[in-house]
N, C-alpha and C positions, 0 to 999 in steps of 0.2 A: 827367641825363647817366647816372647809374647804371642807370635802367630801360633806356636805350637800349643800354647795354653788355650787360645781361643778355639782352635780346631778340636782340642780334646773335650772342652766344655760343650762345643756344638755337638760332637758325637755322642756324649753321655745324655743328651736330652735336657740340658739345663737352659737352653734358648731355642727359640724356633729358627727355622732356616733363614728367615728374614732378618732375624736379630731383633724384630720388634717386641717379641714376648720372651721375657726372661724369667726363669724360675724364681730368682731372687725378688723380682718386682712383684709377682704374685704372692710370694710368701709375706712380703712387707705389707702389701695391701690387705691380705687375709688376717694377719695378725693385728693390724690397726683396727680392723672392722669387727674383731671378735675379742670380747673382754676374756673369755675363757675358751681356750682352743680345745677342740673336739679330740678324743682319744685317737682317732684315726690319724690325725695330724702328725703325731710322733712316729708313725710307721713310714718309712721312706717310700716303699712301693704304693701304699694308699695315697701319700701326698703327691707323688708323681702322676698317679691316675687323675687326682682331682686338678692338678696343674694342666695336664693334657686336655681335660674337659673345658677349663677356663680359656686355654689358647683357642680351642675350637670354637667356643661360643663367642669370643671376642672378635676373632678373625671373621666368622660368619656374619656377625653383625656389621662390621665395617664393609664387607664385600657387598651386602645388601644395600646399605646406605649409598655407598660409592656408585654401585651399579644403577641405582635408582635415579641418581643424579645425572647420569650420562644420557644425552639425547642426540639426535641426529645433527642438531645445530651447535652442539658443544665444540668450542674452538679446538682445533687439531692438537695444539700443544698441551692443553688441559686434558682433553680426552685421552690422548695416548699416554700421558703421565698416569692418569687415573687407571687406565687398562693395565699398565705395568704393575701398578700397586695391587689391582684386583688379583693379577696372575700370581704375584708374590704371596698374597694373603691366602689364595686358594692352595698353594704348595704348603703354607703353614697348617691349613685345615687338614690336608691329607696326612701331613707329619704327625699331627696330634692324634688323629685317629689310629695311625700305625703304632704310635707310642702307647696309647691306651690299650690297644689290642695286644701288643706284646706283653704289657703288664698283666693283662687278663690271662694270657697264655701261661706266663710264669707262674701265676697263682694256681692254674689248673694242674700244671705238672707238679707242683709242690704238694698239692693236696692228693695226687694220685700216688706219689711216692711213699 
């Protein structure tokens, strides 16, 4: 049952494919950082769109920092592990962009109806 729950959560966009970025973590961080939550926060679709932007920004930052540290003389075991992480974070970036795009499309169709 736990595996089914994790898969369902993953499919609904509550965590990135790598599992590093969870919506609950973003919500907790956002709520701690803001004494008064903005009106959009209470709208599920808008909250998911902001979460997707957060995942994209955080993953891009980590990719840039890790990529900048990799050099030709980086030890193979460290370099290969960092490259695997960069690839995983890149998938998170793509996923976040698709999530944001799907939320935007949902809004477009709702306004057209």
